[in-house]
Every structure is written in C-alpha cells, then in structure tokens.
C-alpha positions in Angstrom: 7.2 12.7 -23.1 4.1 14.3 -24.0 0.5 13.2 -22.5 -1.7 10.9 -25.3 -4.3 12.7 -26.8 -6.1 10.1 -29.0 -9.1 8.1 -28.0 -9.5 10.0 -24.5 -12.3 9.3 -22.3 -14.8 12.0 -22.6 -16.1 11.6 -18.9 -19.9 12.2 -20.1 -22.5 10.5 -18.0 -25.9 10.2 -19.7 -29.2 9.0 -18.4 -29.2 6.1 -20.6 -25.7 5.1 -19.6 -27.1 5.1 -15.9 -29.9 2.9 -16.9 -27.7 0.4 -18.6 -25.5 0.2 -15.3 -28.5 -0.3 -13.1 -29.7 -3.1 -15.5 -26.5 -4.7 -14.8 -26.1 -4.4 -11.1 -29.6 -3.5 -9.9 -30.5 0.2 -8.6 -29.4 -1.1 -5.0 -25.9 -1.7 -6.0 -25.6 1.8 -7.8 -24.7 5.0 -6.5 -25.1 8.4 -8.1 -26.3 11.0 -5.8 -24.1 13.7 -4.7 -24.3 13.0 -1.1 -23.5 9.2 -1.4 -20.7 9.8 -3.9 -18.9 12.2 -1.6 -17.7 9.2 0.4 -15.7 8.0 -2.7 -14.0 11.3 -3.4 -10.6 9.9 -2.4 -8.5 7.1 -0.7 -6.1 7.4 2.3 -4.5 10.2 0.3 -6.6 12.9 1.3 -4.6 15.7 -0.3 -6.2 14.7 -3.8 -9.9 14.6 -4.1 -12.3 13.9 -6.9 -15.9 12.4 -7.0 -17.0 9.9 -9.5 -20.0 10.3 -11.5 -21.3 6.8 -10.3 -20.2 3.9 -8.2 -21.3 0.4 -8.8 -20.9 -2.6 -6.7 -20.7 -5.9 -8.7 -20.9 -9.1 -7.2 -19.6 -11.5 -10.2 -17.0 -11.4 -12.8 -19.8 -11.7 -15.3 -21.1 -8.1 -13.8 -17.8 -6.6 -14.2 -17.4 -7.6 -17.8 -21.0 -6.1 -18.6 -19.9 -3.0 -16.6 -16.5 -2.6 -18.4 -18.3 -3.0 -22.0 -20.8 -0.4 -21.3 -18.2 2.2 -20.1 -16.3 1.5 -23.6 -19.7 1.7 -25.5 -20.4 4.9 -23.5 -16.6 6.3 -23.9 -16.5 6.4 -20.1 -13.5 5.8 -17.9 -13.6 3.5 -15.0 -11.4 2.8 -11.7 -11.5 -0.1 -9.5 -11.5 0.3 -5.8 -11.2 -1.9 -2.7 -11.5 -0.6 0.7 -9.6 2.7 -0.1 -7.0 2.4 2.3 -4.3 3.0 -0.6 -2.3 6.0 0.3 -1.3 7.5 -3.0 -4.5 7.8 -4.7 -4.5 4.8 -6.3 -8.3 4.4 -6.6 -8.9 8.3 -7.2 -11.6 8.9 -10.0 -9.4 11.3 -11.9 -11.7 13.0 -14.5 -14.7 11.3 -12.9 -16.5 8.4 -14.6 -17.3 5.1 -13.0 -15.9 3.7 -9.8 -16.2 -0.2 -9.7 -16.2 -1.1 -6.0 -15.1 -4.5 -5.4 -16.2 -4.7 -1.7 -19.1 -7.2 -2.4 -16.8 -9.8 -4.0 -15.6 -11.0 -0.6 -15.9 -14.6 -0.8 -13.1 -17.1 0.2 -13.8 -19.6 -2.6 -11.4 -22.5 -1.7 -8.6 -23.2 0.9 -6.6 -26.1 -0.3 -3.9 -27.1 2.6 -2.6 -30.1 0.7 -1.4 -27.9 -2.3 -0.9 -24.9 -0.1 -3.1 -22.2 -1.8 -6.3 -20.5 -1.2 -8.7 -18.8 -3.9 -10.4 -15.6 -3.0 -12.2 -12.8 -4.5 -10.7 -9.4 -4.8 -12.8 -7.6 -1.8 -11.8 -10.2 0.7 -10.3 -8.1 3.8 -6.6 -9.4 4.4 -7.3 -10.4 7.9 -10.3 -12.5 7.2 -8.1 -14.8 5.1 -5.6 -15.0 8.3 -8.8 -15.8 10.3 -10.3 -18.5 8.2 -6.7 -20.1 8.1 -6.5 -19.9 12.1 -6.0 -23.4 13.4 -5.0 -25.1 10.4 -1.2 -24.7 10.9 -0.9 -22.1 8.0 -1.3 -18.7 7.2 -0.9 -16.0 4.3 2.2 -14.0 4.9 1.7 -10.7 3.6 0.1 -8.6 6.4 0.1 -4.8 5.7 -0.5 -2.6 8.4 -4.1 -1.9 7.2 -4.7 -5.8 7.4 -7.9 -5.1 9.2 -9.4 -3.2 6.5 -7.4 -3.6 3.3 -8.4 -6.0 0.5 -6.5 -8.7 -1.4 -7.4 -7.1 -4.5 -5.9 -3.8 -3.3 -2.7 -5.4 -2.1 -2.3 -6.9 -5.6 -2.7 -3.3 -7.1 0.0 -1.6 -5.2 2.2 -5.0 -4.3 1.7 -4.2 -0.7 4.3 -5.4 1.9 4.0 -5.1 5.7 6.1 -6.0 8.8 6.6 -9.7 8.1 7.6 -9.4 4.6 11.1 -8.6 5.5 11.4 -12.5 5.7 8.5 -13.9 3.8 8.5 -11.5 0.6 5.7 -9.0 -0.5 2.5 -9.8 -2.3 4.0 -10.4 -5.4 5.8 -13.4 -3.9 2.5 -14.9 -2.6 0.1 -14.7 -5.6 0.4 -17.4 -8.1 -2.8 -16.8 -10.4 -4.9 -14.0 -11.2 -8.4 -13.8 -13.0 -9.3 -10.5 -14.1 -11.5 -8.3 -16.6 -9.4 -6.6 -19.3 -10.0 -3.2 -20.0 -11.4 -4.3 -23.5 -14.0 -6.3 -21.3 -12.7 -9.9 -21.7 -12.2 -12.3 -18.7 -8.7 -13.7 -18.6 -6.6 -15.8 -16.3 -2.9 -15.6 -15.5 -1.5 -18.5 -13.5 -3.5 -20.6 -11.3 -2.9 -23.4 -8.6 0.1 -24.5 -10.2 1.8 -21.1 -10.8 2.6 -19.8 -13.9 4.2 -22.7 -15.7 6.8 -22.1 -18.2 5.6 -19.2 -20.2 6.2 -15.5 -19.2 5.6 -14.5 -15.6 2.5 -12.1 -16.5 1.2 -12.9 -13.0 4.3 -10.9 -11.7 3.8 -8.2 -14.3 0.1 -7.7 -13.1 0.9 -7.5 -9.4 1.7 -3.8 -8.6 0.1 -2.3 -12.1 -2.2 -0.1 -9.9 -5.4 -1.1 -11.6 -4.2 -0.1 -14.9 -4.0 -3.3 -16.4 -7.7 -4.5 -15.6 -10.2 -5.3 -12.5 -9.3 -8.4 -10.5 -12.3 -10.9 -10.1 -10.1 -14.0 -8.6 -6.7 -14.6 -7.0 -4.8 -17.7 -6.0 -2.4 -17.0 -3.1 0.1 -19.4 -1.4 -0.5 -20.1 2.0 2.7 -21.2 4.2 3.3 -23.4 7.4 3.2 -21.4 10.7 6.4 -21.2 12.3 7.0 -23.6 15.4 8.1 -20.8 17.6 8.3 -16.9 18.1 10.4 -14.7 20.1 9.1 -10.9 20.0 11.2 -8.3 21.7 10.8 -4.5 22.1 14.3 -2.6 22.4 14.2 0.8 23.8 16.5 3.4 22.5 17.4 6.8 23.8 19.1 7.9 20.5 17.7 7.6 16.8 21.1 7.0 15.6 21.5 4.1 18.0 18.5 2.7 16.9 19.1 2.7 13.2 22.7 1.3 13.8 21.1 -1.5 16.0 19.2 -2.2 12.7 22.1 -2.5 10.6 24.2 -4.5 13.3 21.1 -7.2 13.3 21.2 -7.6 9.6 24.9 -7.6 9.4 25.0 -10.3 12.0 23.5 -12.6 9.1 20.1 -12.7 11.0 16.9 -11.9 9.1 14.2 -11.3 11.6 10.7 -12.2 10.7 10.0 -8.4 11.3 12.0 -5.6 12.3 9.9 -2.4 12.8 10.8 1.0 14.1 8.7 3.8 15.8 9.9 7.0 17.0 9.0 9.0 20.1 5.9 10.8 18.4 4.2 7.5 17.4 5.0 5.8 20.9 3.3 8.5 22.8 0.2 8.1 20.7 0.2 4.5 21.1 0.7 4.6 24.8 -2.0 7.0 25.1 -4.4 4.4 23.1 -3.3 1.2 24.4 -1.4 1.6 27.7 1.1 -1.0 26.8 3.7 0.5 29.2 5.9 2.2 26.5 8.5 4.4 27.9 7.3 8.1 27.0 10.9 9.5 27.4 12.6 7.0 24.7 13.5 8.6 21.6 12.4 5.3 19.4 11.7 1.7 19.9 12.3 -1.3 17.8 9.8 -4.2 17.3 11.7 -7.3 16.6 10.5 -10.8 15.7 12.2 -13.9 15.1 10.6 -17.3 14.0 11.3 -20.7 13.1 12.4 -24.0 15.3 12.2 -23.7 18.9 16.0 -24.6 19.0 16.9 -21.7 16.7 14.8 -18.8 18.1 16.2 -18.6 21.5 19.7 -18.2 20.1 18.6 -15.5 17.6 16.7 -13.7 20.4 19.8 -13.8 22.5 22.1 -12.4 19.7 19.6 -9.7 18.7 19.3 -8.5 22.4 23.0 -8.5 22.9 23.5 -6.3 19.6 20.7 -3.9 20.8 22.5 -3.4 24.2 25.9 -3.1 22.5 24.4 -0.4 20.5 23.1 1.5 23.3 19.7 0.2 23.9 18.5 0.9 27.6 16.3 -2.1 27.7 15.2 -5.0 25.7 11.9 -6.6 26.6 11.0 -10.0 25.5 7.3 -11.0 25.4 6.6 -13.8 27.9 3.1 -14.9 26.6 1.2 -14.8 23.4 -1.2 -11.9 25.1 1.8 -9.7 25.4 3.1 -10.6 21.8 -0.6 -10.2 20.5 -0.7 -6.6 22.2 2.6 -5.5 20.7 1.4 -6.4 17.2 -1.9 -4.6 17.8 0.0 -1.7 18.8 2.1 -1.8 15.7 -0.8 -2.5 13.5 -2.8 0.3 14.8 -0.1 2.9 14.9 -1.8 5.0 11.8 -5.4 4.9 13.9 -3.5 6.1 16.9 -2.2 9.0 14.9 -5.6 10.8 15.1 -4.9 11.7 18.6 -1.8 13.9 17.4 -3.5 15.7 14.5 -6.7 16.4 12.4 -5.1 15.1 9.0 -1.9 13.5 8.2 -0.2 12.3 5.0 1.8 9.1 5.3 4.6 8.9 2.8 6.4 5.9 1.3 9.9 6.0 0.4 12.9 3.3 0.2 16.7 3.8 1.0 19.3 1.5 1.4 19.3 0.2 5.2 23.1 1.9 5.5 21.4 5.3 4.7 18.4 5.0 7.2 20.2 7.4 9.9 21.1 10.0 7.0 17.4 9.9 5.8 15.9 10.2 9.3 18.0 13.1 10.2 16.9 14.8 6.8 13.2 14.2 7.6 13.9 15.9 10.9 15.5 18.8 9.1 12.6 19.0 6.7 10.1 19.1 9.6 11.7 21.9 11.3 12.2 24.0 8.0 8.6 23.7 7.0 7.1 23.9 10.5 5.5 20.5 9.8 5.6 18.0 12.6 6.8 14.4 11.4 6.4 11.2 13.1 7.9 7.9 11.9 6.9 4.2 12.0 8.3 2.0 9.4 9.7 -1.3 8.0 13.1 -0.6 9.3 14.6 -3.9 8.0 14.6 -3.3 4.4 14.6 0.4 4.6 10.9 1.1 3.9 10.2 4.4 5.3 6.8 5.8 6.3 7.2 9.4 7.5 3.8 10.8 8.6 3.3 14.4 8.3 0.8 15.9 10.5 -1.4 18.9 9.5 -4.9 20.0 9.3 -6.4 20.0 5.7 -8.7 22.9 6.4 -5.5 25.2 6.4 -4.3 25.8 2.7 -1.1 27.0 3.8 -0.3 23.8 5.8 -1.4 21.8 2.7 1.2 23.6 0.7 3.8 23.1 3.2 3.1 19.3 3.5 3.4 19.0 -0.3 6.7 20.6 -0.4 8.0 18.7 2.5 7.0 15.5 1.1 8.6 16.3 -2.2 11.8 17.0 -0.6 11.8 13.7 1.4 11.3 11.8 -1.5 13.7 13.6 -3.5 16.0 12.8 -1.0 15.3 9.1 -1.0 16.1 9.0 -4.8 19.4 10.9 -4.1 20.4 8.2 -1.7 19.9 5.4 -4.1 16.2 4.4 -3.3 12.8 4.8 -4.5 9.8 6.9 -3.9 7.5 3.9 -3.2 8.0 0.5 -1.5 4.3 -0.7 -1.2 2.0 2.2 -1.5 2.5 2.7 -5.4 2.8 5.9 -7.7 -1.0 6.3 -8.0 -1.5 10.3 -8.8 0.6 11.5 -6.2 3.9 10.7 -7.4 3.8 10.7 -11.0 6.1 13.7 -11.2 8.8 11.7 -9.9 8.8 8.9 -12.6 10.9 11.0 -14.8 13.6 11.1 -12.2 13.4 7.6 -11.3 13.6 6.1 -14.8 15.0 7.2 -18.3 12.8 8.2 -21.1 13.3 5.0 -23.0 12.2 3.1 -19.7 8.9 5.1 -19.5 8.3 4.5 -23.2 8.7 0.8 -22.8 6.1 0.7 -19.6 3.8 2.9 -21.8 4.0 0.3 -24.4 3.4 -2.5 -21.9 0.5 -0.9 -20.4 -0.9 -0.3 -24.0 -1.0 -4.1 -24.5 -3.6 -4.5 -21.6 -5.1 -1.2 -21.6 -5.1 0.3 -25.3 -7.9 2.7 -25.0 -6.7 4.0 -21.5 -10.2 4.0 -20.2 -9.0 1.9 -17.3 -7.8 4.1 -14.1 -6.6 6.9 -16.4 -4.2 9.6 -14.9 -2.3 7.0 -12.8 1.2 5.8 -12.5 2.8 7.0 -15.6 3.5 10.5 -16.9 1.9 9.4 -20.2 -1.2 8.6 -18.2 -3.5 10.7 -20.6 -4.7 14.4 -20.8 -7.8 13.9 -18.5 -5.7 12.7 -15.7 -2.7 14.8 -16.1 -4.5 18.2 -16.5 -6.2 17.5 -13.1 -3.0 16.6 -11.5 -1.2 19.7 -12.7 -3.9 22.1 -11.8 -4.2 20.9 -8.3 -0.1 20.9 -7.8 1.4 24.0 -9.5 4.7 23.1 -7.5 4.6 19.8 -9.0 3.8 21.0 -12.7 7.3 22.5 -13.0 8.7 19.1 -12.0 6.8 17.5 -14.8 
C-alpha cells in the first residue's frame, strides 16, 4: 500500500491563524511559545518526539467545533490530547499543527444510579469518577494502571484495559454513548443513556480509533454495582515457569478472578524500596490475585486458588486481612510504573498479547532478548488475559541504547505475533507500531480500515500519521526518518 498524497495538511501556521484561535479560546488558553510547547512534544512513549505549533485548551464542545473549522480553513492538521499517559505516541503531533488539549473539560455532568450510567467530559481523570461514586454502592469498572492520571477520553482512544478488566471487560464494554466533533467540524452523538439501539454499533467502532475519527466532547459510561465481598491474595514464587503455570491452572479450573496480575523480581524490588510492603526480595515473581462476588462464594474461590498456587510451587500465599492491606497491595500495583524511576532514568513500556498458554514461552523469549541486546527488562502485566507489559530500561541520552531498545522491542512484538497474539492489548498502535500492521492484517483488511476511517476523517487532518500505514505522507515521512530500522519493515 502507498501513502495517500492528495489533500495533505500543509502544516503552515500563520499569525492570522493564531489570532483566529485566540479569538475562540482566549489568549490565556493558547500556548505558542517554544518553551511552553516543549512540554507537549511526546506522551509516555518518549522515543518519538515532535513539538506542536500551538496548543489550545477548549472548555466546550462549541469551542472545539470552532477550532476544527479554523484548522480546516487554514489547512492545518490537529490532534486531540488527554493527560499524555498514552504509551504508543497516540497524541504525538506528527508533522506539527494544533494540539487540542482536553484537560479543562473535566466535569462529571451526571450520575444516574437508577439507570446505572454516568455522563462525563473527556478530560475527567479516571479515578475521579471512581471517587465521585464512592459510597454509592456503584463503580466504573475499567481501571488502567495510570488510573490516577489518565482521562476517560484517552481511555476511549486506545480502548484501555486495567487489572480488573479480566472479569469486567475493557473500556468498550462500558461506553454506551459518545458525543464528538467530527474532523469536518460537526457535532455528532453516537448512542446515549440507552445504548446504541437497533442500528450499527458505531460507538464500539469509535472506541479504540485513537483520535482519528474525531474529538470526544461527552461520554456516557456504565456504572456497575460493587461486589459484596473481596478476597485479595499475594502468591510468591521462586520460578517464573511455576508462576505462569499457576496462571493457567487458575483459569483452567474455571475461575475468573476479578484481577490476576504478575510482577517479576525487578518490579518487586523497586516496589519494596518505594512502599515497604514486605515483598520478599529473593522471589522470582509474585501474583496479585483478587476474587469478588458474594461472601459465600469468595472464600471457596480463594481457598481453591491458594491450593492451586501451592500445588504449582508457590512458597507462600498471603491473604489480605484488612481493607488497608488490600488497598496497599493495589497501591503497589497501580504505582509500579512510577517506581521504575528507581531503576532507570528512562524506560519504554511495551504492550503485547499472547494466548495464556504461551505466556511461559514469551517470558523466556523476553529474557533472551534482554541478554542479547544488553537491555534490562522487567515485567508487570495483566497475566490473566495474556496482556504483557515488558518494560525496557535505558538512558535516552545514549543513542546506542535507544537503538538497542527499538530492536529489542521489535523482536518482542514480532514474537507475540508469531505466538498467535497481537502487538497491542490496550496501548494502541499510535506511531510506534504502524510497521507491524502489515503483518497483523492483509492488504484487503487495511484497505477496508482505511475506507472506514475516510468516512469519519476524509481530509486526513485529524491525527495524521497514526494507526494505519496509509496514514498520510506527512506522518509517515516523520516515522521513517526517525527509525530507519523500521522503514525496511514497512
């Protein structure tokens, strides 16, 4: 497939255009100076960087409509951004242009417990919805590890998961309606309080489109009842193979935990230094396991899981005795990525998926890649559904280390494909993984995807250079110049 060349954004910013944007949002909600823009040069994927020409902070859907129309009139590309916690370059301003930061649209507009939904703006931080529901007997289930910082709009962009989505499902399973501004500048609503109705599930299609279908302005999400009881366990293993076998045994026994998370020795050490929970520093890996449901059922499931872990080689299985212990365990897991700063000045978090039965093989392969490229890799991931997050540690000031990190990452993701998996479970394709799309999909598949995107984004001005290898010349040239090693794979 070849990159499209017609109607490409010109990426030229004029003083008149800046004045138009200032009239829409006001000078206080517009950034255009070099030092201010530097903050927005990348998201959590720090290997790719590019500074936008201007950042605007709308507060209403009408302002977003006006911004998009101004961009189209001046032939300028634009990209939405939430909290910037995405890990595949999803909000990278490829080719420059306007970044539309949604962090000021952070209102929880409605909570309707009777009909079990909430209405939020895209800039609402995920955990703030959880806090707003505290004491109501309900919660919003998707809980990414970056829950304390990531936004609902960003979760929609990449169809984020999280520890508890093993049982409850990912973002798409909890979004029932979306209001958004199309790349043509129209305000459109898909679904709503009652869901999608009897027509096509365009809401489901929009979730995971990585900002290429439009800019979210309002979201209707499901809220679900809190479980009556929890049992949270920490299983400690002296062998990675035993740990992964325990994962298979638990699922094979017909138990679907609310969460089943694995952390290896490297992560455990960093967490213990940070939080002093009492993790055994000599253990090769630990499993954080949670079951929930009726009080009468969770004890039996916890006992079965404990025995399965011990039968598979666990040296110890600890059961949280208090809500405080449970909360500390989850604090450790949710803040694992923050603790990595104790291990390395920079890191690259990968996101691949393999069948659960292939987890032992992919972990052995990751260890081989780590040794071969002399890049330390630690692992913390959603073990229950095979969603891996190998974390490659390096120093971004060293160009040679960056090169080795990219090669190691490519090998790991390629192996995920070879084992029947995918190169993303919840982080998206962004700019990082475009070169893998031709391996994951046939040419016909990609043509259909491109045709669907053109329905929403015919001009290509919205989030150019993302997701598909036909993303447009402006974006693809930037990616190919940045990574010659990936250019050969495209």
